[in-house]
C-alpha positions as a Markdown table, in Angstrom:
| # | Residue | x | y | z |
|---|---|---|---|---|
| 1 | Met | 128.4 | 58.7 | 202.4 |
| 2 | Gly | 131.1 | 58.3 | 200.3 |
| 3 | Ala | 129.7 | 55.9 | 198.0 |
| 4 | Ser | 126.3 | 58.0 | 198.0 |
| 5 | Leu | 128.6 | 60.9 | 196.6 |
| 6 | Gly | 129.5 | 58.4 | 194.1 |
| 7 | Arg | 126.7 | 57.7 | 192.8 |
| 8 | Arg | 125.7 | 60.8 | 192.0 |
| 9 | Gly | 128.5 | 62.2 | 190.3 |
| 10 | Ser | 127.9 | 59.2 | 188.0 |
| 11 | Val | 124.0 | 60.3 | 187.1 |
| 12 | Arg | 125.0 | 63.6 | 186.3 |
| 13 | Arg | 127.6 | 62.6 | 184.7 |
| 14 | Gly | 124.9 | 60.3 | 182.8 |
| 15 | Asn | 122.5 | 62.9 | 182.3 |
| 16 | Ala | 125.1 | 65.3 | 181.4 |
| 17 | Ala | 125.8 | 63.1 | 178.0 |
| 18 | Thr | 122.2 | 62.1 | 177.8 |
| 19 | Val | 121.4 | 65.9 | 176.8 |
| 20 | Ala | 125.0 | 66.7 | 175.2 |
| 21 | Val | 123.5 | 63.7 | 172.2 |
| 22 | Cys | 120.0 | 65.4 | 172.4 |
| 23 | Leu | 121.3 | 68.8 | 172.2 |
| 24 | Val | 123.3 | 67.2 | 168.7 |
| 25 | Gly | 120.1 | 65.5 | 168.1 |
| 26 | Leu | 117.9 | 69.1 | 168.6 |
| 27 | Leu | 120.4 | 70.8 | 166.5 |
| 28 | Gly | 120.6 | 68.1 | 163.8 |
| 29 | Phe | 116.6 | 68.2 | 163.4 |
| 30 | Gly | 116.9 | 72.1 | 163.6 |
| 31 | Ser | 119.5 | 72.5 | 160.7 |
| 32 | Val | 117.2 | 69.7 | 158.8 |
| 33 | Val | 114.0 | 72.4 | 159.1 |
| 34 | Val | 116.1 | 75.4 | 158.0 |
| 35 | Asp | 117.1 | 73.9 | 155.4 |
| 36 | Ile | 114.2 | 72.3 | 154.0 |
| 37 | Gly | 112.7 | 75.7 | 154.3 |
| 38 | Ile | 115.5 | 77.1 | 152.2 |
| 39 | Val | 115.0 | 74.2 | 149.7 |
| 40 | Val | 110.8 | 75.1 | 149.3 |
| 41 | Leu | 111.5 | 78.1 | 149.2 |
| 42 | Ala | 113.7 | 78.1 | 146.3 |
| 43 | Glu | 111.4 | 75.3 | 144.1 |
| 44 | Thr | 108.8 | 77.5 | 144.9 |
| 45 | Gln | 110.5 | 80.5 | 143.2 |
| 46 | Leu | 111.5 | 77.7 | 140.6 |
| 47 | Gln | 107.9 | 77.0 | 139.9 |
| 48 | Val | 107.0 | 80.7 | 139.8 |
| 49 | Thr | 110.1 | 81.6 | 136.7 |
| 50 | Leu | 109.0 | 78.4 | 134.9 |
| 51 | Asp | 105.0 | 79.1 | 135.2 |
| 52 | Ser | 105.7 | 82.8 | 133.6 |
| 53 | Ala | 108.3 | 81.6 | 131.1 |
| 54 | Ala | 106.0 | 78.6 | 129.5 |
| 55 | Leu | 102.7 | 81.6 | 129.7 |
| 56 | Ala | 105.3 | 84.0 | 127.5 |
| 57 | Ala | 106.5 | 80.4 | 125.1 |
| 58 | Ala | 103.0 | 79.6 | 124.8 |
| 59 | Gly | 101.7 | 82.9 | 124.1 |
| 60 | Thr | 103.8 | 83.3 | 121.1 |
| 61 | Leu | 103.0 | 79.7 | 119.8 |
| 62 | Asp | 101.3 | 80.5 | 116.0 |
| 63 | Gly | 101.7 | 77.3 | 113.9 |
| 64 | Thr | 104.7 | 78.3 | 112.3 |
| 65 | Asp | 108.0 | 77.9 | 112.5 |
| 66 | Ala | 109.0 | 81.7 | 113.2 |
| 67 | Gly | 106.4 | 81.2 | 116.5 |
| 68 | Ile | 108.7 | 78.8 | 117.8 |
| 69 | Val | 111.7 | 80.2 | 117.4 |
| 70 | Ala | 109.6 | 83.1 | 119.0 |
| 71 | Ala | 108.6 | 80.4 | 122.3 |
| 72 | Arg | 112.2 | 79.8 | 122.8 |
| 73 | Arg | 113.7 | 84.0 | 123.4 |
| 74 | Ala | 110.2 | 84.6 | 125.3 |
| 75 | Ala | 110.7 | 82.2 | 127.3 |
| 76 | Ala | 115.0 | 82.8 | 128.0 |
| 77 | Asp | 113.7 | 86.7 | 128.3 |
| 78 | Ile | 111.1 | 86.1 | 131.2 |
| 79 | Ala | 113.2 | 84.0 | 133.1 |
| 80 | Gly | 116.0 | 85.7 | 133.0 |
| 81 | Gln | 114.2 | 88.5 | 134.5 |
| 82 | His | 113.2 | 85.8 | 137.9 |
| 83 | Thr | 115.6 | 85.1 | 140.5 |
| 84 | Val | 115.8 | 81.4 | 142.7 |
| 85 | Leu | 117.3 | 82.8 | 145.8 |
| 86 | Gly | 119.6 | 86.0 | 144.4 |
| 87 | Ala | 120.6 | 83.8 | 141.4 |
| 88 | Ala | 119.4 | 84.4 | 137.8 |
| 89 | Val | 117.6 | 81.9 | 135.9 |
| 90 | Thr | 119.5 | 80.8 | 133.0 |
| 91 | Leu | 117.2 | 78.1 | 130.7 |
| 92 | Thr | 118.9 | 76.0 | 128.6 |
| 93 | Ala | 117.9 | 75.0 | 125.0 |
| 94 | Asp | 116.5 | 71.2 | 126.4 |
| 95 | Asp | 114.4 | 72.8 | 129.2 |
| 96 | Leu | 112.3 | 73.8 | 126.8 |
| 97 | Val | 109.7 | 71.2 | 124.9 |
| 98 | Phe | 107.1 | 71.7 | 122.1 |
| 99 | Gly | 104.4 | 69.7 | 121.8 |
| 100 | Ala | 100.4 | 69.6 | 121.9 |
| 101 | Phe | 98.2 | 69.0 | 124.4 |
| 102 | Gly | 94.7 | 66.9 | 124.5 |
| 103 | Glu | 93.1 | 64.1 | 126.1 |
| 104 | Glu | 96.0 | 62.0 | 126.5 |
| 105 | Gly | 98.1 | 64.7 | 128.1 |
| 106 | Phe | 101.2 | 67.4 | 126.8 |
| 107 | Val | 102.4 | 64.7 | 123.7 |
| 108 | Val | 105.9 | 66.3 | 122.4 |
| 109 | Ser | 105.4 | 67.5 | 118.3 |
| 110 | Ser | 108.4 | 68.8 | 116.0 |
| 111 | Val | 105.3 | 69.7 | 114.1 |
| 112 | Ala | 105.0 | 73.6 | 113.8 |
| 113 | Gln | 101.1 | 73.4 | 112.9 |
| 114 | Glu | 100.6 | 70.4 | 115.5 |
| 115 | Ile | 102.0 | 72.7 | 118.3 |
| 116 | Asp | 100.0 | 74.1 | 120.8 |
| 117 | Ala | 101.7 | 73.7 | 124.1 |
| 118 | Ala | 105.5 | 74.2 | 125.9 |
| 119 | Gln | 107.0 | 72.9 | 128.8 |
| 120 | Val | 109.7 | 74.2 | 130.6 |
| 121 | Ser | 111.9 | 71.4 | 133.1 |
| 122 | Val | 114.6 | 72.2 | 135.7 |
| 123 | Asp | 115.9 | 70.0 | 137.2 |
| 124 | Gly | 119.4 | 71.0 | 138.5 |
| 125 | Val | 119.5 | 74.7 | 139.9 |
| 126 | Pro | 122.0 | 73.5 | 143.1 |
| 127 | Val | 120.8 | 75.2 | 146.6 |
| 128 | Ser | 123.4 | 75.5 | 149.1 |
| 129 | Leu | 122.6 | 74.4 | 152.6 |
| 130 | Thr | 123.4 | 76.1 | 155.7 |
| 131 | Leu | 122.9 | 73.9 | 159.0 |
| 132 | Ser | 122.8 | 70.6 | 157.2 |
| 133 | Gly | 126.8 | 70.0 | 156.3 |
| 134 | Val | 128.0 | 70.4 | 159.6 |
| 135 | Ser | 125.2 | 68.1 | 161.4 |
| 136 | Phe | 125.2 | 65.6 | 158.4 |
| 137 | Gly | 128.2 | 66.8 | 155.6 |
| 138 | Leu | 125.4 | 67.4 | 153.4 |
| 139 | Ser | 125.9 | 70.9 | 151.8 |
| 140 | Glu | 123.9 | 71.1 | 148.7 |
| 141 | Val | 121.0 | 69.8 | 146.7 |
| 142 | Asp | 119.2 | 70.9 | 143.1 |
| 143 | Ala | 116.0 | 72.2 | 142.9 |
| 144 | Glu | 113.4 | 70.9 | 140.0 |
| 145 | Ala | 110.3 | 72.0 | 138.7 |
| 146 | Ser | 108.4 | 72.1 | 135.9 |
| 147 | Ser | 105.5 | 74.0 | 134.3 |
| 148 | Ile | 102.9 | 73.5 | 130.5 |
| 149 | Ala | 101.3 | 75.8 | 129.6 |
| 150 | Arg | 98.9 | 75.8 | 126.3 |
| 151 | Arg | 97.8 | 77.9 | 123.7 |
| 152 | Pro | 93.5 | 78.1 | 124.5 |
| 153 | Ala | 91.7 | 77.2 | 120.9 |
| 154 | Gly | 90.3 | 80.7 | 118.9 |
| 155 | Gly | 87.0 | 81.2 | 120.5 |
| 156 | Gly | 85.1 | 83.1 | 117.8 |
| 157 | Ser | 85.6 | 85.5 | 115.0 |
| 158 | Leu | 88.4 | 88.2 | 115.6 |
| 159 | Ala | 87.3 | 91.5 | 117.0 |
| 160 | Ser | 90.4 | 93.5 | 118.1 |
| 161 | Thr | 94.1 | 92.6 | 117.4 |
| 162 | Gln | 97.3 | 93.9 | 118.6 |
| 163 | Cys | 99.5 | 92.3 | 115.5 |
| 164 | Tyr | 98.2 | 93.0 | 111.8 |
| 165 | Leu | 99.2 | 94.0 | 108.4 |
| 166 | Pro | 99.2 | 98.1 | 108.0 |
| 167 | Leu | 96.6 | 98.1 | 105.1 |
| 168 | Ala | 93.1 | 98.8 | 105.2 |
| 169 | Ile | 91.1 | 96.7 | 102.0 |
| 170 | Pro | 87.0 | 97.4 | 101.0 |
| 171 | Asp | 85.4 | 94.8 | 102.4 |
| 172 | Cys | 83.6 | 95.1 | 99.1 |
| 173 | Val | 86.3 | 92.5 | 97.8 |
| 174 | Leu | 84.6 | 90.2 | 99.4 |
| 175 | Asp | 80.9 | 90.6 | 97.9 |
| 176 | Asp | 81.2 | 88.3 | 94.6 |
| 177 | Val | 83.4 | 85.9 | 96.1 |
| 178 | Thr | 82.0 | 82.4 | 95.4 |
| 179 | Ala | 82.1 | 79.8 | 98.0 |
| 180 | Gly | 85.1 | 78.5 | 98.3 |
| 181 | Ser | 86.9 | 80.1 | 96.5 |
| 182 | Gln | 89.5 | 83.3 | 97.6 |
| 183 | Pro | 89.4 | 86.5 | 96.0 |
| 184 | Ala | 91.8 | 87.2 | 93.0 |
| 185 | Pro | 95.0 | 89.2 | 94.1 |
| 186 | Met | 95.3 | 92.6 | 94.3 |
| 187 | Lys | 97.3 | 95.1 | 93.3 |
| 188 | Phe | 97.8 | 98.4 | 95.0 |
| 189 | Thr | 98.8 | 101.4 | 92.5 |
| 190 | Phe | 100.5 | 104.7 | 94.2 |
| 191 | Thr | 102.1 | 106.2 | 90.6 |
| 192 | Pro | 100.4 | 106.7 | 88.8 |
| 193 | Thr | 97.2 | 107.9 | 90.4 |
| 194 | Pro | 96.2 | 105.6 | 92.9 |
| 195 | Ser | 93.2 | 103.3 | 91.4 |
| 196 | Asp | 92.7 | 100.2 | 93.3 |
| 197 | Asn | 90.9 | 98.7 | 95.8 |
| 198 | Val | 93.7 | 98.9 | 98.9 |
| 199 | Ala | 95.3 | 101.3 | 100.9 |
| 200 | Trp | 97.9 | 101.6 | 103.8 |
| 201 | Gly | 95.7 | 101.9 | 106.9 |
| 202 | Arg | 96.5 | 103.0 | 110.6 |
| 203 | Pro | 94.3 | 103.1 | 113.3 |
| 204 | Asp | 95.2 | 105.9 | 115.1 |
| 205 | Gly | 95.8 | 108.5 | 113.4 |
| 206 | Gln | 97.8 | 108.9 | 109.4 |
| 207 | Pro | 99.8 | 106.2 | 108.2 |
| 208 | Asn | 103.9 | 107.8 | 107.7 |
| 209 | Thr | 106.6 | 106.7 | 106.4 |
| 210 | Asn | 108.2 | 105.4 | 109.7 |
| 211 | Trp | 105.0 | 104.0 | 111.1 |
| 212 | Ile | 104.3 | 101.7 | 108.3 |
| 213 | Arg | 107.6 | 100.7 | 107.9 |
| 214 | Asn | 107.8 | 99.3 | 111.9 |
| 215 | Gln | 104.3 | 97.7 | 111.7 |
| 216 | Leu | 106.0 | 95.8 | 108.8 |
| 217 | Glu | 108.8 | 95.2 | 110.6 |
| 218 | Asp | 106.7 | 94.0 | 113.9 |
| 219 | Gly | 102.7 | 93.8 | 113.2 |
| 220 | Cys | 102.4 | 94.2 | 116.9 |
| 221 | Ser | 104.0 | 97.7 | 117.4 |
| 222 | Asp | 101.5 | 99.7 | 117.8 |
| 223 | Glu | 97.4 | 100.6 | 118.9 |
| 224 | Pro | 95.0 | 97.9 | 118.4 |
| 225 | Ile | 92.5 | 97.0 | 115.2 |
| 226 | Val | 89.4 | 97.3 | 116.2 |
| 227 | Val | 85.9 | 96.2 | 114.7 |
| 228 | Gly | 83.4 | 99.3 | 114.6 |
| 229 | Glu | 86.2 | 101.8 | 115.5 |
| 230 | Trp | 87.7 | 103.8 | 112.6 |
| 231 | Met | 90.9 | 104.0 | 110.6 |
| 232 | Asp | 92.8 | 106.4 | 108.8 |
| 233 | Pro | 93.9 | 105.7 | 105.3 |
| 234 | Ser | 96.8 | 107.0 | 102.7 |
| 235 | Glu | 97.1 | 106.4 | 99.6 |
| 236 | Gly | 100.6 | 107.4 | 99.5 |
| 237 | Ala | 103.5 | 105.6 | 98.1 |
| 238 | His | 105.6 | 106.1 | 100.6 |
| 239 | Asn | 109.0 | 104.9 | 99.1 |
| 240 | Asp | 111.0 | 103.6 | 102.4 |
| 241 | Ala | 108.0 | 101.1 | 103.4 |
| 242 | Leu | 108.1 | 99.7 | 100.3 |
| 243 | His | 112.0 | 99.2 | 100.0 |
| 244 | Thr | 110.9 | 98.0 | 103.3 |
| 245 | Val | 108.1 | 95.5 | 101.5 |
| 246 | Arg | 110.8 | 94.8 | 99.5 |
| 247 | Asp | 114.2 | 94.0 | 102.1 |
| 248 | Ile | 111.9 | 91.4 | 103.9 |
| 249 | Leu | 110.9 | 89.8 | 100.9 |
| 250 | Asn | 114.2 | 89.4 | 99.9 |
| 251 | Asn | 115.2 | 87.8 | 103.0 |
| 252 | Thr | 118.1 | 90.6 | 103.4 |
| 253 | Glu | 115.9 | 92.6 | 106.1 |
| 254 | Ser | 116.2 | 91.7 | 110.1 |
| 255 | Thr | 112.4 | 90.7 | 109.3 |
| 256 | Ser | 112.0 | 86.7 | 108.1 |
| 257 | Pro | 109.0 | 86.3 | 105.5 |
| 258 | Asp | 107.2 | 83.8 | 105.7 |
| 259 | Pro | 106.8 | 81.3 | 102.6 |
| 260 | Trp | 103.7 | 81.3 | 100.5 |
| 261 | Ile | 99.9 | 80.3 | 102.0 |
| 262 | Asp | 99.1 | 77.0 | 100.5 |
| 263 | Ala | 95.5 | 78.2 | 99.9 |
| 264 | Ala | 96.1 | 80.2 | 97.9 |
| 265 | Pro | 97.6 | 79.5 | 94.2 |
| 266 | Met | 100.8 | 80.5 | 93.2 |
| 267 | Pro | 100.1 | 84.0 | 91.3 |
| 268 | Ala | 102.0 | 83.9 | 87.4 |
| 269 | Arg | 104.0 | 86.8 | 86.5 |
| 270 | Asp | 102.6 | 88.2 | 84.4 |
| 271 | Gly | 101.9 | 91.4 | 84.9 |
| 272 | Val | 98.7 | 91.3 | 86.2 |
| 273 | Ser | 98.4 | 88.8 | 88.8 |
| 274 | Ala | 102.0 | 90.4 | 90.1 |
| 275 | Asn | 105.0 | 92.5 | 88.4 |
| 276 | Val | 106.3 | 90.6 | 85.0 |
| 277 | Pro | 110.1 | 89.5 | 86.7 |
| 278 | Thr | 111.8 | 92.9 | 85.3 |
| 279 | Asp | 109.5 | 95.2 | 87.2 |
| 280 | Ser | 109.4 | 92.9 | 90.3 |
| 281 | Glu | 112.3 | 93.7 | 93.0 |
| 282 | Ile | 112.1 | 90.3 | 94.3 |
| 283 | Trp | 114.8 | 88.1 | 92.9 |
| 284 | Ala | 113.1 | 84.9 | 91.3 |
| 285 | Pro | 114.4 | 82.6 | 94.0 |
| 286 | Asn | 112.5 | 84.6 | 96.5 |
| 287 | Phe | 109.3 | 84.8 | 95.0 |
| 288 | Gly | 106.8 | 82.6 | 97.3 |
| 289 | Asn | 108.2 | 85.0 | 99.9 |
| 290 | Val | 105.2 | 86.5 | 101.7 |
| 291 | Ile | 104.6 | 89.1 | 104.9 |
| 292 | Gln | 101.7 | 88.3 | 106.6 |
| 293 | Gly | 99.1 | 88.6 | 108.9 |
| 294 | Pro | 95.3 | 89.9 | 110.1 |
| 295 | Val | 94.0 | 92.9 | 107.4 |
| 296 | Ala | 91.5 | 95.0 | 108.3 |
| 297 | Leu | 88.5 | 95.2 | 106.0 |
| 298 | Val | 86.6 | 98.9 | 105.4 |
| 299 | Asp | 83.8 | 100.2 | 104.6 |
| 300 | Ala | 84.7 | 102.3 | 101.9 |
| 301 | Gly | 81.8 | 101.9 | 99.5 |
| 302 | Asp | 81.4 | 100.2 | 96.5 |
| 303 | Cys | 84.3 | 98.5 | 94.4 |
| 304 | Gly | 83.7 | 100.4 | 91.3 |
| 305 | Ser | 83.9 | 103.7 | 93.5 |
| 306 | Thr | 85.8 | 103.4 | 96.7 |
| 307 | Ser | 86.5 | 106.2 | 98.4 |
| 308 | Phe | 90.1 | 106.7 | 101.0 |
| 309 | Lys | 90.0 | 110.4 | 101.6 |
| 310 | Gln | 88.3 | 109.9 | 105.0 |
| 311 | Asp | 88.5 | 108.0 | 107.8 |
| 312 | Leu | 87.3 | 104.5 | 107.4 |
| 313 | Lys | 84.6 | 102.5 | 109.6 |
| 314 | Ile | 86.7 | 98.9 | 110.9 |
| 315 | Thr | 84.2 | 95.8 | 109.5 |
| 316 | Gly | 86.0 | 92.1 | 110.4 |
| 317 | Ile | 89.6 | 91.5 | 110.4 |
| 318 | Ser | 90.5 | 88.6 | 107.6 |
| 319 | Trp | 94.1 | 87.6 | 107.0 |
| 320 | Gly | 96.2 | 89.1 | 103.7 |
| 321 | Ala | 99.9 | 88.3 | 102.2 |
| 322 | Ile | 102.2 | 90.8 | 100.4 |
| 323 | Tyr | 104.3 | 89.0 | 98.1 |
| 324 | Asp | 105.1 | 91.4 | 95.6 |
| 325 | Val | 106.4 | 95.3 | 95.0 |
| 326 | Gln | 108.1 | 98.1 | 92.7 |
| 327 | Ser | 109.4 | 100.6 | 93.7 |
| 328 | Lys | 111.6 | 101.9 | 91.3 |
| 329 | Gly | 111.7 | 105.1 | 90.0 |
| 330 | Gly | 113.2 | 104.3 | 86.9 |
| 331 | Gly | 114.4 | 101.5 | 84.8 |
| 332 | Gly | 112.5 | 98.0 | 83.8 |
| 333 | Arg | 109.7 | 98.4 | 81.7 |
| 334 | Asn | 107.6 | 100.2 | 83.5 |
| 335 | Gly | 109.8 | 102.0 | 86.0 |
| 336 | Ser | 107.9 | 105.1 | 86.6 |
| 337 | Gln | 104.9 | 102.8 | 88.5 |
| 338 | Lys | 105.1 | 101.8 | 92.1 |
| 339 | Asn | 102.6 | 98.9 | 93.2 |
| 340 | Leu | 102.4 | 96.5 | 96.0 |
| 341 | Trp | 100.4 | 93.4 | 95.4 |
| 342 | Leu | 98.4 | 91.1 | 97.9 |
| 343 | Gln | 96.4 | 88.2 | 98.1 |
| 344 | Leu | 93.9 | 87.4 | 100.9 |
| 345 | Asp | 93.1 | 84.7 | 102.5 |
| 346 | Val | 89.6 | 83.3 | 103.3 |
| 347 | Leu | 89.4 | 79.8 | 103.4 |
| 348 | Thr | 92.1 | 79.1 | 106.3 |
| 349 | Asp | 91.0 | 79.2 | 109.5 |
| 350 | Tyr | 94.0 | 81.3 | 111.1 |
| 351 | Ser | 94.1 | 82.2 | 115.3 |
| 352 | Ser | 95.4 | 85.9 | 116.9 |
| 353 | Trp | 95.5 | 87.1 | 119.8 |
| 354 | Gly | 92.6 | 89.7 | 121.3 |
| 355 | Glu | 89.2 | 90.1 | 122.3 |
| 356 | Thr | 86.3 | 88.2 | 119.9 |
| 357 | Thr | 83.0 | 88.6 | 119.2 |
| 358 | Glu | 79.8 | 86.7 | 117.3 |
| 359 | Glu | 79.9 | 89.9 | 115.2 |
| 360 | Gly | 83.6 | 89.9 | 113.5 |
| 361 | Val | 83.9 | 89.1 | 110.0 |
| 362 | Gly | 86.8 | 87.4 | 108.6 |
| 363 | Asn | 88.3 | 84.0 | 108.6 |
| 364 | Val | 90.8 | 84.9 | 111.9 |
| 365 | Thr | 89.5 | 83.5 | 115.5 |
| 366 | Gly | 90.7 | 84.8 | 118.8 |
| 367 | Arg | 92.6 | 82.8 | 120.6 |
| 368 | Gly | 92.4 | 84.5 | 124.4 |
| 369 | Thr | 95.1 | 84.4 | 127.1 |
| 370 | Pro | 97.7 | 81.1 | 128.0 |
| 371 | Gln | 96.8 | 78.8 | 130.9 |
| 372 | Leu | 98.9 | 76.9 | 132.5 |
| 373 | Glu | 97.6 | 73.2 | 132.3 |
| 374 | Met | 98.4 | 69.7 | 135.6 |
| 375 | Met | 101.1 | 68.0 | 135.2 |
């Protein structure tokens, strides 16, 4: 009897030990399951963040160094709007890499004209573990993710764009241009009485001084121009707008100028292709800076008798570059004159965000929307 009780006691103690071991194992397994879920959630949130940042970066790539600077800013801004397990995501300069996406996949490049894709990678976001630290002494792991987004190639002539210079260019200026050559430089004379084939242009109302200035500083700040729709012209001088042109071209504005377009010869400062230096407000070291972007081609009649007295129908979109200005009320040989100079570039294929159509006129193509690429 006593021996039997002793054996049963030993069995109970053995069962208790087994249960204790199993409970420890179950608790350890349970802690791993819980923490795996936390890590998966963190990496999912991080992946969403990086996908958004890569798409934002790819959306600004336009073949220029300025586009790359804008891509870094856009990626950082979007990432900062996301969180991982409640913590804000901060991208470093090393987290964003640019390159070209082709048959071989993503190839890193530092040549702005070749870059059409952005890769964002983060591998050091700490995730605190809840129970694994108790069971296995593991208190933290790093979440990681990576994403590549590509700017799509052009899809046809541009039919509309949010980004453009605030000008209306009569489409007749292209009528007599020989194939393979550029149109002659255009001079927009405000004072004396306007007599040239260029005017300020706005798609949703009369161009006033503040609007023109805003559009020069940020060409994507207003309603889009659309082929087939209408544009209001203005031949007024808008002195403050001319001062904005001067300040951008002289690099004294917060908006930086672009370099001269390679496809057109640098104009001579001879009073015909550009102001003579004593009349121009562009300092000699800065001549060659431009404000460039898509411009609206409009139906303003024949170039011998253009009219900017009524709304003009937009017939196409081309590429233009403002490169010289005079806005002085006095001084200089022709101080009473106010004018602006523009060069169209019809030989280079540019691309810009916007809708496309086969009926569009001009050498600017639409890019569609950026897209994620498989790693």
